[in-house]
C-alpha positions as CSV (number, residue, x, y, z in Angstrom):
1,X,6.4,-4.7,21.8
2,X,9.3,-5.2,19.4
3,X,10.3,-2.3,17.1
4,X,9.0,-2.9,13.6
5,X,11.9,-3.0,11.2
6,X,11.2,-2.5,7.5
7,X,13.7,-3.5,4.9
8,X,13.9,-3.0,1.1
9,X,13.8,-6.2,-0.9
10,X,13.4,-7.3,-4.5
11,X,9.8,-7.7,-5.6
12,X,8.7,-11.4,-5.4
13,X,8.5,-12.9,-8.8
14,X,5.0,-14.2,-8.1
15,X,3.7,-10.9,-6.9
16,X,0.4,-9.8,-8.5
17,X,1.9,-6.4,-9.0
18,X,4.7,-7.7,-11.2
19,X,2.4,-10.1,-13.1
20,X,-0.5,-7.7,-13.8
21,X,1.1,-4.5,-15.0
22,X,3.0,-4.8,-18.3
23,X,5.8,-2.4,-19.2
24,X,7.0,-1.6,-15.7
25,X,9.2,1.6,-15.4
26,X,9.7,1.6,-11.6
27,X,9.5,-1.1,-9.0
28,X,10.3,-1.5,-5.3
29,X,9.3,-3.6,-2.4
30,X,9.5,-3.5,1.4
31,X,9.1,-6.3,4.0
32,X,8.6,-6.4,7.7
33,X,7.5,-9.0,10.2
34,X,3.9,-8.7,11.3
35,X,3.8,-8.5,15.1
36,X,2.4,-11.6,16.8
37,X,-0.3,-9.4,18.5
38,X,-1.6,-8.2,15.1
39,X,-4.3,-10.1,13.4
40,X,-2.4,-11.9,10.7
41,X,-4.8,-12.0,7.8
42,X,-4.5,-10.0,4.6
43,X,-7.5,-7.8,5.2
44,X,-6.5,-6.7,8.7
45,X,-2.9,-6.1,7.7
46,X,-3.9,-4.1,4.6
47,X,-6.3,-2.0,6.6
48,X,-3.7,-1.4,9.2
49,X,-1.2,-0.1,6.7
50,X,-3.5,1.9,4.4
51,X,-6.1,3.3,6.9
52,X,-3.8,4.4,9.7
53,X,-1.7,7.1,8.0
54,X,0.6,9.2,10.1
55,X,-0.5,12.8,10.0
56,X,2.4,14.0,8.0
57,X,1.6,11.5,5.2
58,X,-2.0,12.6,5.2
59,X,-0.9,16.2,4.9
60,X,1.5,15.3,2.0
61,X,-1.3,13.5,0.2
62,X,-3.6,16.5,0.7
63,X,-0.9,18.8,-0.7
64,X,-0.3,16.5,-3.7
65,X,-4.0,16.5,-4.4
66,X,-4.2,20.3,-4.3
67,X,-1.1,20.6,-6.6
68,X,-2.2,18.0,-9.3
69,X,-5.9,18.9,-9.5
70,X,-5.3,21.8,-12.0
71,X,-3.6,19.3,-14.3
72,X,-6.6,17.0,-14.4
73,X,-5.0,14.1,-12.4
74,X,-7.2,12.0,-10.2
75,X,-7.3,13.1,-6.6
76,X,-9.8,10.5,-5.4
77,X,-11.2,7.2,-6.5
78,X,-14.8,6.6,-7.5
79,X,-15.1,3.3,-5.6
80,X,-17.2,2.5,-2.6
81,X,-15.3,2.1,0.6
82,X,-15.1,-1.4,2.0
83,X,-16.9,-2.1,5.2
84,X,-14.6,-2.3,8.2
85,X,-15.0,-6.0,8.8
86,X,-15.7,-7.7,5.5
87,X,-13.1,-9.2,3.2
88,X,-11.6,-6.6,0.9
89,X,-12.9,-7.4,-2.6
90,X,-12.2,-6.1,-6.0
91,X,-14.2,-3.0,-6.7
92,X,-14.0,-1.7,-3.2
93,X,-11.6,0.8,-1.7
94,X,-9.2,0.7,1.2
95,X,-8.4,4.3,2.0
96,X,-7.5,6.0,-1.3
97,X,-6.7,2.8,-3.0
98,X,-9.0,0.6,-5.1
99,X,-8.8,-3.2,-4.6
100,X,-8.2,-4.7,-8.1
101,X,-7.5,-8.4,-7.4
102,X,-7.5,-10.8,-4.5
103,X,-5.7,-14.0,-3.6
104,X,-5.8,-15.8,-0.3
105,X,-2.7,-14.0,1.1
106,X,-2.4,-11.1,-1.4
107,X,-4.3,-8.0,-2.4
108,X,-3.6,-5.9,-5.4
109,X,-4.5,-2.2,-5.2
110,X,-4.0,0.4,-7.9
111,X,-5.2,2.9,-10.4
112,X,-4.8,3.9,-14.0
113,X,-4.5,7.6,-14.8
114,X,-3.5,9.7,-17.8
115,X,0.1,10.2,-16.6
116,X,0.9,6.8,-15.1
117,X,-0.6,3.5,-13.9
118,X,0.4,1.9,-10.6
119,X,-0.1,-1.3,-8.7
120,X,0.5,-2.0,-5.0
121,X,0.6,-5.6,-3.8
122,X,0.2,-6.3,-0.1
123,X,1.2,-9.9,0.4
124,X,1.6,-12.1,3.5
125,X,4.4,-14.7,3.6
126,X,4.5,-17.3,6.4
127,X,7.9,-18.7,7.4
128,X,8.8,-20.9,10.4
129,X,6.0,-19.7,12.5
130,X,6.4,-16.0,11.6
131,X,4.2,-13.8,9.4
132,X,5.8,-11.2,7.1
133,X,4.1,-8.5,5.0
134,X,5.6,-7.5,1.7
135,X,4.4,-4.2,0.1
136,X,5.4,-4.0,-3.6
137,X,4.9,-1.0,-5.9
138,X,5.2,-1.0,-9.7
139,X,4.6,2.0,-11.9
140,X,4.2,2.4,-15.7
141,X,4.6,5.9,-17.2
142,X,2.1,6.8,-19.8
143,X,3.8,10.0,-21.0
144,X,6.5,12.6,-20.3
145,X,4.3,14.1,-17.6
146,X,4.2,10.8,-15.7
147,X,8.0,10.6,-15.8
148,X,8.4,14.2,-14.6
149,X,5.8,13.7,-11.9
150,X,7.4,10.5,-10.6
151,X,10.8,12.2,-10.3
152,X,9.2,14.2,-7.5
153,X,7.3,11.3,-6.0
154,X,10.1,8.7,-6.1
155,X,12.3,9.9,-3.2
156,X,9.2,10.5,-1.0
157,X,7.8,7.1,-1.9
158,X,10.9,5.4,-0.5
159,X,10.2,7.1,2.9
160,X,6.4,6.9,2.9
161,X,5.8,3.2,2.3
162,X,8.1,2.0,5.2
163,X,6.6,4.7,7.5
164,X,3.0,3.5,6.6
165,X,4.0,-0.1,7.4
166,X,5.6,0.8,10.7
167,X,2.9,3.2,11.8
168,X,0.0,1.0,10.7
169,X,1.2,-2.2,12.2
170,X,2.2,-0.5,15.5
171,X,-1.2,1.2,15.7
172,X,-3.1,-2.0,15.0
173,X,-1.1,-3.8,17.7
174,X,-1.9,-1.0,20.2
175,X,-5.6,-1.3,19.3
176,X,-5.6,-5.0,19.8
177,X,-3.7,-4.7,23.1
178,X,-6.0,-2.1,24.5
179,X,-9.1,-4.0,23.4
180,X,-7.8,-7.1,25.2
181,X,-7.2,-5.2,28.4
């Protein structure tokens, strides 16, 4: 299997994340090729990225939740988890993220909280027989606490998203490969 290389890119202008969150204060996007062995549909790619967290990321999220709970910030979502095989639909959850919107090759995840609102777009792009996934994040600060909070999150976010993409897609490929054996 080829190494999964993730690169930072500009957010696509047609991304749901860019279109559906007014007043963006932060934006970034990352792109990588979806391995040929991976199921190349938006549901399986999104599940691979958001349900197969490396242990260190899961530990960081647990630490974050413990630290922000006293401030009244959300530490979980009140949305029913999606089933493992159905299409991800608005109103269901994939991991800790609520599905807000769906297009054929794009899902919009996100949450609104007192300190900030965020949207994450997971989008497939098909070019010359290859399939690419683009994960875009946009954030809108709602107050000074959101700005302060995001100062801490920003540098870690730049590491976490590419790590989730690499780990999730590599893990999904190994599951597909072992199931085929």
